[in-house]
C-alpha positions as YAML, in Angstrom:
chain: A
units: angstrom
residues:
- id: 1
  name: UNK
  ca: [87.51, 14.05, -86.00]
- id: 2
  name: UNK
  ca: [84.65, 16.52, -85.68]
- id: 3
  name: UNK
  ca: [83.26, 17.35, -82.27]
- id: 4
  name: UNK
  ca: [80.59, 14.93, -81.06]
- id: 5
  name: UNK
  ca: [77.14, 16.28, -80.25]
- id: 6
  name: UNK
  ca: [76.25, 16.53, -76.60]
- id: 7
  name: UNK
  ca: [73.86, 13.55, -77.00]
- id: 8
  name: UNK
  ca: [76.91, 11.32, -77.66]
- id: 9
  name: UNK
  ca: [78.86, 12.37, -74.60]
- id: 10
  name: UNK
  ca: [79.16, 10.36, -71.38]
- id: 11
  name: UNK
  ca: [77.34, 11.27, -68.19]
- id: 12
  name: UNK
  ca: [79.73, 10.92, -65.19]
- id: 13
  name: UNK
  ca: [76.71, 10.35, -62.89]
- id: 14
  name: UNK
  ca: [75.97, 6.99, -64.57]
- id: 15
  name: UNK
  ca: [79.54, 5.85, -65.20]
- id: 16
  name: UNK
  ca: [79.04, 2.79, -62.94]
- id: 17
  name: UNK
  ca: [75.41, 2.17, -63.81]
- id: 18
  name: UNK
  ca: [76.10, -1.50, -64.39]
- id: 19
  name: UNK
  ca: [77.18, -1.94, -60.78]
- id: 20
  name: UNK
  ca: [73.90, -0.75, -59.31]
- id: 21
  name: UNK
  ca: [71.31, -3.02, -57.67]
- id: 22
  name: UNK
  ca: [67.85, -3.15, -59.22]
- id: 23
  name: UNK
  ca: [66.29, -0.47, -57.04]
- id: 24
  name: UNK
  ca: [69.15, 1.95, -57.54]
- id: 25
  name: UNK
  ca: [69.19, 1.26, -61.27]
- id: 26
  name: UNK
  ca: [65.48, 1.92, -61.59]
- id: 27
  name: UNK
  ca: [65.73, 5.19, -59.67]
- id: 28
  name: UNK
  ca: [68.69, 6.38, -61.61]
- id: 29
  name: UNK
  ca: [66.95, 5.83, -64.94]
- id: 30
  name: UNK
  ca: [63.73, 7.44, -63.81]
- id: 31
  name: UNK
  ca: [65.38, 10.47, -62.19]
- id: 32
  name: UNK
  ca: [67.44, 10.94, -65.38]
- id: 33
  name: UNK
  ca: [64.24, 11.94, -67.21]
- id: 34
  name: UNK
  ca: [63.85, 15.06, -65.04]
- id: 35
  name: UNK
  ca: [66.39, 16.59, -67.46]
- id: 36
  name: UNK
  ca: [63.88, 16.03, -70.27]
- id: 37
  name: UNK
  ca: [61.25, 18.11, -68.52]
- id: 38
  name: UNK
  ca: [63.74, 20.84, -67.70]
- id: 39
  name: UNK
  ca: [64.89, 20.91, -71.33]
- id: 40
  name: UNK
  ca: [61.34, 21.23, -72.58]
- id: 41
  name: UNK
  ca: [60.73, 24.07, -70.10]
- id: 42
  name: UNK
  ca: [63.85, 25.78, -71.32]
- id: 43
  name: UNK
  ca: [62.51, 25.65, -74.86]
- id: 44
  name: UNK
  ca: [58.96, 26.83, -74.07]
- id: 45
  name: UNK
  ca: [59.21, 30.01, -76.21]
- id: 46
  name: UNK
  ca: [60.07, 27.92, -79.33]
- id: 47
  name: UNK
  ca: [57.29, 25.47, -78.50]
- id: 48
  name: UNK
  ca: [54.85, 28.37, -78.23]
- id: 49
  name: UNK
  ca: [56.02, 29.66, -81.59]
- id: 50
  name: UNK
  ca: [55.51, 26.18, -83.07]
- id: 51
  name: UNK
  ca: [51.96, 25.97, -81.64]
- id: 52
  name: UNK
  ca: [51.11, 29.19, -83.41]
- id: 53
  name: UNK
  ca: [52.66, 28.04, -86.73]
- id: 54
  name: UNK
  ca: [50.84, 24.73, -86.72]
- id: 55
  name: UNK
  ca: [47.50, 26.28, -85.71]
- id: 56
  name: UNK
  ca: [47.75, 28.91, -88.42]
- id: 57
  name: UNK
  ca: [48.66, 26.36, -91.08]
- id: 58
  name: UNK
  ca: [45.72, 24.07, -90.19]
- id: 59
  name: UNK
  ca: [43.27, 26.93, -89.89]
- id: 60
  name: UNK
  ca: [44.15, 28.11, -93.39]
- id: 61
  name: UNK
  ca: [43.91, 24.68, -95.10]
- id: 62
  name: UNK
  ca: [47.54, 23.72, -94.82]
- id: 63
  name: UNK
  ca: [49.03, 20.48, -93.51]
- id: 64
  name: UNK
  ca: [51.62, 19.53, -90.97]
- id: 65
  name: UNK
  ca: [54.27, 16.93, -91.74]
- id: 66
  name: UNK
  ca: [56.44, 15.46, -89.01]
- id: 67
  name: UNK
  ca: [59.64, 13.79, -90.18]
- id: 68
  name: UNK
  ca: [62.32, 11.87, -88.32]
- id: 69
  name: UNK
  ca: [64.53, 8.79, -88.22]
- id: 70
  name: UNK
  ca: [64.75, 6.08, -85.60]
- id: 71
  name: UNK
  ca: [63.27, 6.99, -82.23]
- id: 72
  name: UNK
  ca: [62.46, 10.54, -83.46]
- id: 73
  name: UNK
  ca: [60.53, 9.15, -86.42]
- id: 74
  name: UNK
  ca: [58.61, 6.75, -84.23]
- id: 75
  name: UNK
  ca: [57.69, 9.51, -81.84]
- id: 76
  name: UNK
  ca: [56.47, 11.62, -84.80]
- id: 77
  name: UNK
  ca: [54.30, 8.70, -86.08]
- id: 78
  name: UNK
  ca: [52.86, 8.24, -82.57]
- id: 79
  name: UNK
  ca: [51.92, 11.91, -82.19]
- id: 80
  name: UNK
  ca: [50.32, 12.11, -85.63]
- id: 81
  name: UNK
  ca: [48.34, 8.87, -85.13]
- id: 82
  name: UNK
  ca: [46.83, 10.01, -81.82]
- id: 83
  name: UNK
  ca: [45.38, 13.28, -83.08]
- id: 84
  name: UNK
  ca: [42.38, 12.04, -85.11]
- id: 85
  name: UNK
  ca: [40.65, 10.03, -82.36]
- id: 86
  name: UNK
  ca: [41.43, 12.60, -79.74]
- id: 87
  name: UNK
  ca: [40.61, 15.79, -81.63]
- id: 88
  name: UNK
  ca: [38.61, 14.66, -84.67]
- id: 89
  name: UNK
  ca: [41.13, 16.10, -87.15]
- id: 90
  name: UNK
  ca: [41.40, 14.58, -90.65]
- id: 91
  name: UNK
  ca: [44.38, 12.22, -90.66]
- id: 92
  name: UNK
  ca: [45.53, 13.72, -93.97]
- id: 93
  name: UNK
  ca: [46.06, 17.09, -92.22]
- id: 94
  name: UNK
  ca: [48.80, 15.92, -89.84]
- id: 95
  name: UNK
  ca: [51.08, 13.17, -91.21]
- id: 96
  name: UNK
  ca: [54.42, 11.65, -90.15]
- id: 97
  name: UNK
  ca: [57.17, 10.23, -92.29]
- id: 98
  name: UNK
  ca: [59.96, 8.02, -90.89]
- id: 99
  name: UNK
  ca: [63.22, 7.07, -92.54]
- id: 100
  name: UNK
  ca: [62.86, 3.57, -93.84]
- id: 101
  name: UNK
  ca: [59.08, 3.71, -94.06]
- id: 102
  name: UNK
  ca: [56.62, 1.48, -92.31]
- id: 103
  name: UNK
  ca: [59.22, -1.25, -91.66]
- id: 104
  name: UNK
  ca: [61.22, 1.16, -89.54]
- id: 105
  name: UNK
  ca: [58.39, 1.45, -86.97]
- id: 106
  name: UNK
  ca: [59.21, -2.06, -85.66]
- id: 107
  name: UNK
  ca: [62.86, -2.59, -86.60]
- id: 108
  name: UNK
  ca: [65.92, -0.64, -87.56]
- id: 109
  name: UNK
  ca: [66.30, -0.17, -91.30]
- id: 110
  name: UNK
  ca: [69.98, -0.16, -92.24]
- id: 111
  name: UNK
  ca: [71.17, 3.12, -93.76]
- id: 112
  name: UNK
  ca: [67.72, 4.79, -93.84]
- id: 113
  name: UNK
  ca: [68.82, 7.69, -91.63]
- id: 114
  name: UNK
  ca: [71.64, 8.51, -94.06]
- id: 115
  name: UNK
  ca: [69.50, 8.62, -97.21]
- id: 116
  name: UNK
  ca: [69.27, 12.28, -98.22]
- id: 117
  name: UNK
  ca: [67.38, 11.47, -101.44]
- id: 118
  name: UNK
  ca: [64.56, 9.71, -99.56]
- id: 119
  name: UNK
  ca: [64.39, 12.58, -97.14]
- id: 120
  name: UNK
  ca: [63.82, 15.07, -99.85]
- id: 121
  name: UNK
  ca: [61.32, 12.77, -101.54]
- id: 122
  name: UNK
  ca: [59.49, 12.42, -98.23]
- id: 123
  name: UNK
  ca: [58.29, 16.06, -98.52]
- id: 124
  name: UNK
  ca: [57.78, 16.19, -102.22]
- id: 125
  name: UNK
  ca: [54.08, 16.83, -101.70]
- id: 126
  name: UNK
  ca: [54.40, 19.83, -99.33]
- id: 127
  name: UNK
  ca: [53.72, 23.33, -100.48]
- id: 128
  name: UNK
  ca: [53.49, 26.89, -99.25]
- id: 129
  name: UNK
  ca: [51.12, 27.05, -96.32]
- id: 130
  name: UNK
  ca: [52.26, 23.72, -94.89]
- id: 131
  name: UNK
  ca: [54.50, 23.21, -91.87]
- id: 132
  name: UNK
  ca: [57.24, 20.58, -91.77]
- id: 133
  name: UNK
  ca: [58.71, 19.66, -88.41]
- id: 134
  name: UNK
  ca: [62.02, 17.75, -88.48]
- id: 135
  name: UNK
  ca: [63.22, 15.82, -85.47]
- id: 136
  name: UNK
  ca: [66.74, 14.63, -84.79]
- id: 137
  name: UNK
  ca: [68.43, 14.30, -81.44]
- id: 138
  name: UNK
  ca: [71.89, 15.00, -82.85]
- id: 139
  name: UNK
  ca: [70.51, 17.46, -85.37]
- id: 140
  name: UNK
  ca: [72.55, 15.82, -88.06]
- id: 141
  name: UNK
  ca: [70.46, 12.91, -89.51]
- id: 142
  name: UNK
  ca: [70.96, 13.37, -93.27]
- id: 143
  name: UNK
  ca: [67.38, 12.10, -94.01]
- id: 144
  name: UNK
  ca: [65.83, 14.77, -91.82]
- id: 145
  name: UNK
  ca: [68.21, 17.60, -92.79]
- id: 146
  name: UNK
  ca: [67.50, 16.94, -96.50]
- id: 147
  name: UNK
  ca: [63.76, 16.86, -95.80]
- id: 148
  name: UNK
  ca: [63.81, 20.27, -94.14]
- id: 149
  name: UNK
  ca: [66.01, 21.74, -96.88]
- id: 150
  name: UNK
  ca: [63.58, 20.47, -99.56]
- id: 151
  name: UNK
  ca: [60.51, 21.64, -97.59]
- id: 152
  name: UNK
  ca: [61.84, 25.18, -97.39]
- id: 153
  name: UNK
  ca: [62.63, 25.14, -101.12]
- id: 154
  name: UNK
  ca: [58.96, 24.20, -101.73]
- id: 155
  name: UNK
  ca: [57.78, 27.16, -99.68]
- id: 156
  name: UNK
  ca: [56.73, 25.30, -96.51]
- id: 157
  name: UNK
  ca: [57.62, 26.57, -93.07]
- id: 158
  name: UNK
  ca: [60.42, 24.43, -91.54]
- id: 159
  name: UNK
  ca: [60.80, 23.83, -87.83]
- id: 160
  name: UNK
  ca: [63.54, 21.77, -86.19]
- id: 161
  name: UNK
  ca: [63.35, 19.85, -82.94]
- id: 162
  name: UNK
  ca: [66.88, 18.96, -81.79]
- id: 163
  name: UNK
  ca: [68.73, 18.08, -78.61]
- id: 164
  name: UNK
  ca: [71.91, 19.96, -79.36]
- id: 165
  name: UNK
  ca: [72.61, 23.46, -80.46]
- id: 166
  name: UNK
  ca: [74.42, 24.58, -83.57]
- id: 167
  name: UNK
  ca: [73.47, 21.59, -85.68]
- id: 168
  name: UNK
  ca: [72.90, 21.20, -89.48]
- id: 169
  name: UNK
  ca: [69.16, 20.71, -88.89]
- id: 170
  name: UNK
  ca: [68.91, 23.85, -86.85]
- id: 171
  name: UNK
  ca: [70.61, 25.80, -89.69]
- id: 172
  name: UNK
  ca: [68.06, 24.51, -92.24]
- id: 173
  name: UNK
  ca: [65.07, 25.51, -90.11]
- id: 174
  name: UNK
  ca: [63.17, 28.77, -89.95]
- id: 175
  name: UNK
  ca: [63.56, 28.34, -86.20]
- id: 176
  name: UNK
  ca: [64.57, 25.49, -83.89]
- id: 177
  name: UNK
  ca: [63.34, 24.14, -80.62]
- id: 178
  name: UNK
  ca: [66.56, 23.11, -78.87]
- id: 179
  name: UNK
  ca: [65.91, 20.59, -76.10]
- id: 180
  name: UNK
  ca: [69.23, 20.60, -74.26]
- id: 181
  name: UNK
  ca: [69.05, 17.23, -72.55]
- id: 182
  name: UNK
  ca: [72.83, 16.73, -72.63]
- id: 183
  name: UNK
  ca: [74.47, 13.36, -72.09]
- id: 184
  name: UNK
  ca: [72.32, 10.28, -71.88]
- id: 185
  name: UNK
  ca: [72.32, 7.83, -68.91]
- id: 186
  name: UNK
  ca: [73.57, 5.29, -71.49]
- id: 187
  name: UNK
  ca: [75.88, 7.23, -73.77]
- id: 188
  name: UNK
  ca: [74.37, 7.88, -77.15]
- id: 189
  name: UNK
  ca: [70.97, 6.13, -76.39]
- id: 190
  name: UNK
  ca: [68.74, 9.03, -77.38]
- id: 191
  name: UNK
  ca: [65.65, 6.94, -76.85]
- id: 192
  name: UNK
  ca: [66.10, 8.01, -73.23]
- id: 193
  name: UNK
  ca: [66.30, 11.71, -72.15]
- id: 194
  name: UNK
  ca: [66.33, 13.11, -75.69]
- id: 195
  name: UNK
  ca: [63.37, 10.97, -76.79]
- id: 196
  name: UNK
  ca: [61.32, 11.91, -73.72]
- id: 197
  name: UNK
  ca: [61.98, 15.61, -74.26]
- id: 198
  name: UNK
  ca: [61.02, 15.31, -77.96]
- id: 199
  name: UNK
  ca: [57.73, 13.58, -76.95]
- id: 200
  name: UNK
  ca: [56.97, 16.37, -74.47]
- id: 201
  name: UNK
  ca: [57.57, 18.96, -77.14]
- id: 202
  name: UNK
  ca: [55.53, 17.21, -79.76]
- id: 203
  name: UNK
  ca: [52.64, 16.67, -77.33]
- id: 204
  name: UNK
  ca: [52.70, 20.35, -76.35]
- id: 205
  name: UNK
  ca: [52.82, 21.55, -79.95]
- id: 206
  name: UNK
  ca: [49.98, 19.33, -81.30]
- id: 207
  name: UNK
  ca: [47.77, 19.70, -78.19]
- id: 208
  name: UNK
  ca: [48.37, 23.43, -78.02]
- id: 209
  name: UNK
  ca: [47.43, 23.80, -81.71]
- id: 210
  name: UNK
  ca: [44.28, 21.77, -81.23]
- id: 211
  name: UNK
  ca: [43.24, 24.00, -78.33]
- id: 212
  name: UNK
  ca: [43.85, 27.08, -80.52]
- id: 213
  name: UNK
  ca: [41.66, 25.53, -83.21]
- id: 214
  name: UNK
  ca: [38.72, 25.10, -80.85]
- id: 215
  name: UNK
  ca: [39.08, 21.35, -80.53]
- id: 216
  name: UNK
  ca: [38.51, 21.68, -76.80]
- id: 217
  name: UNK
  ca: [36.06, 23.42, -74.58]
- id: 218
  name: UNK
  ca: [38.05, 24.28, -71.43]
- id: 219
  name: UNK
  ca: [39.96, 21.11, -70.91]
- id: 220
  name: UNK
  ca: [37.29, 18.85, -72.42]
- id: 221
  name: UNK
  ca: [38.05, 17.10, -75.73]
- id: 222
  name: UNK
  ca: [34.75, 18.01, -77.39]
- id: 223
  name: UNK
  ca: [35.90, 17.08, -80.91]
- id: 224
  name: UNK
  ca: [36.85, 13.46, -80.17]
- id: 225
  name: UNK
  ca: [35.84, 10.71, -82.57]
- id: 226
  name: UNK
  ca: [33.86, 8.04, -80.76]
- id: 227
  name: UNK
  ca: [35.43, 5.04, -82.46]
- id: 228
  name: UNK
  ca: [35.12, 2.57, -79.58]
- id: 229
  name: UNK
  ca: [33.02, 1.89, -76.46]
- id: 230
  name: UNK
  ca: [35.26, 3.97, -74.19]
- id: 231
  name: UNK
  ca: [35.08, 7.02, -76.42]
- id: 232
  name: UNK
  ca: [31.34, 6.63, -76.92]
- id: 233
  name: UNK
  ca: [30.91, 6.57, -73.16]
- id: 234
  name: UNK
  ca: [33.12, 9.64, -72.86]
- id: 235
  name: UNK
  ca: [31.07, 11.44, -75.49]
- id: 236
  name: UNK
  ca: [27.81, 10.83, -73.54]
- id: 237
  name: UNK
  ca: [29.53, 11.93, -70.30]
- id: 238
  name: UNK
  ca: [30.62, 15.14, -71.96]
- id: 239
  name: UNK
  ca: [27.11, 15.88, -73.13]
- id: 240
  name: UNK
  ca: [25.83, 15.21, -69.62]
- id: 241
  name: UNK
  ca: [28.37, 17.63, -68.15]
- id: 242
  name: UNK
  ca: [27.82, 20.40, -70.70]
- id: 243
  name: UNK
  ca: [24.01, 20.02, -70.90]
- id: 244
  name: UNK
  ca: [23.14, 19.31, -67.26]
- id: 245
  name: UNK
  ca: [19.64, 18.06, -66.65]
- id: 246
  name: UNK
  ca: [18.92, 16.96, -70.21]
- id: 247
  name: UNK
  ca: [16.44, 14.15, -70.22]
- id: 248
  name: UNK
  ca: [18.19, 11.87, -72.70]
- id: 249
  name: UNK
  ca: [21.86, 12.79, -73.50]
- id: 250
  name: UNK
  ca: [22.36, 9.57, -75.47]
- id: 251
  name: UNK
  ca: [19.52, 10.35, -77.84]
- id: 252
  name: UNK
  ca: [20.68, 13.93, -78.15]
- id: 253
  name: UNK
  ca: [24.11, 12.72, -79.19]
- id: 254
  name: UNK
  ca: [22.59, 10.42, -81.81]
- id: 255
  name: UNK
  ca: [20.50, 13.27, -83.15]
- id: 256
  name: UNK
  ca: [23.71, 15.30, -83.42]
- id: 257
  name: UNK
  ca: [25.36, 12.65, -85.56]
- id: 258
  name: UNK
  ca: [27.70, 11.69, -82.73]
- id: 259
  name: UNK
  ca: [29.18, 15.20, -82.45]
- id: 260
  name: UNK
  ca: [29.53, 16.40, -78.86]
- id: 261
  name: UNK
  ca: [29.83, 20.00, -79.95]
- id: 262
  name: UNK
  ca: [26.76, 19.84, -82.17]
- id: 263
  name: UNK
  ca: [24.75, 18.10, -79.42]
- id: 264
  name: UNK
  ca: [25.63, 20.86, -76.92]
- id: 265
  name: UNK
  ca: [24.73, 23.65, -79.33]
- id: 266
  name: UNK
  ca: [21.43, 21.96, -80.22]
- id: 267
  name: UNK
  ca: [20.45, 21.82, -76.59]
- id: 268
  name: UNK
  ca: [21.88, 25.15, -75.44]
- id: 269
  name: UNK
  ca: [20.56, 27.12, -78.38]
- id: 270
  name: UNK
  ca: [17.36, 25.21, -78.96]
- id: 271
  name: UNK
  ca: [18.08, 24.47, -82.61]
- id: 272
  name: UNK
  ca: [18.21, 21.43, -84.90]
- id: 273
  name: UNK
  ca: [21.30, 19.72, -86.16]
- id: 274
  name: UNK
  ca: [21.59, 21.68, -89.39]
- id: 275
  name: UNK
  ca: [21.34, 25.05, -87.64]
- id: 276
  name: UNK
  ca: [23.79, 23.92, -84.91]
- id: 277
  name: UNK
  ca: [26.29, 22.91, -87.57]
- id: 278
  name: UNK
  ca: [25.93, 26.33, -89.23]
- id: 279
  name: UNK
  ca: [26.50, 28.12, -85.91]
- id: 280
  name: UNK
  ca: [29.62, 26.10, -85.29]
- id: 281
  name: UNK
  ca: [30.88, 26.71, -88.78]
- id: 282
  name: UNK
  ca: [30.42, 30.42, -88.43]
- id: 283
  name: UNK
  ca: [32.36, 30.30, -85.15]
- id: 284
  name: UNK
  ca: [35.27, 28.39, -86.73]
- id: 285
  name: UNK
  ca: [34.30, 25.27, -84.86]
- id: 286
  name: UNK
  ca: [34.78, 26.96, -81.45]
- id: 287
  name: UNK
  ca: [32.10, 25.78, -79.07]
- id: 288
  name: UNK
  ca: [32.85, 28.51, -76.54]
- id: 289
  name: UNK
  ca: [32.24, 31.19, -79.13]
- id: 290
  name: UNK
  ca: [28.76, 29.77, -79.80]
- id: 291
  name: UNK
  ca: [27.48, 29.12, -76.30]
- id: 292
  name: UNK
  ca: [29.46, 31.74, -74.42]
- id: 293
  name: UNK
  ca: [29.65, 34.35, -77.08]
- id: 294
  name: UNK
  ca: [33.39, 34.67, -76.73]
- id: 295
  name: UNK
  ca: [36.67, 33.12, -77.91]
...
């Protein structure tokens, strides 16, 4: 029998978890996630490298594809789904594929993780200039391993996010982010420590890339898409903050076509919408470069 990955081992600290009272059980499970933060901090160099790879790909017209099975796949879908409303990026630029397809988002799909053929087909549309990020706690999910193998064969950059070192997925990747979370509080339940660490890594990569692409001004999300009342209110608030003293921020935002960045440039530079859009385009969409004259 081959050696089990660390994610399948048993944690002695939780050997009697079923004997704990409610308060102790809750504390044990919450404290266990400190290991996820520590694991992500330990992999910060790889995360930084991934931020750069994703930012470069998107800046040059490429796409990012996240691919996983089970919990890892659901986390990938979540991360990709949150980027358009938060940062105004085209949904086609960052996509996620999960073993078993849409049905696997709500329920386990028998055998989907083991389907190498579907994994390879899942990246059949990638090309050179794209980035494919494969996630697998054990680093051995055949669907994800095959996807990364196929992606590299098609010329895409391949990055692995795993929770154990020396895995097949790591070997298929250009480089790997190893989130060493070790044994789970419930042996083998990688929706716990491993899943939390993967979410931290994904959030850091996607958010970091958006910052690099000028989707923020400082820590303000100035490229958000105002698709509901909350986000419309946030857009107006951002204009108020960045153009203090303006007589009618709401009207300015309307004149800018709903774009916070365009509204700010119009007011700060004293130009109309068309000229503001040209200035932003020339600056690669970076608001700071237009109004502060720097990157």
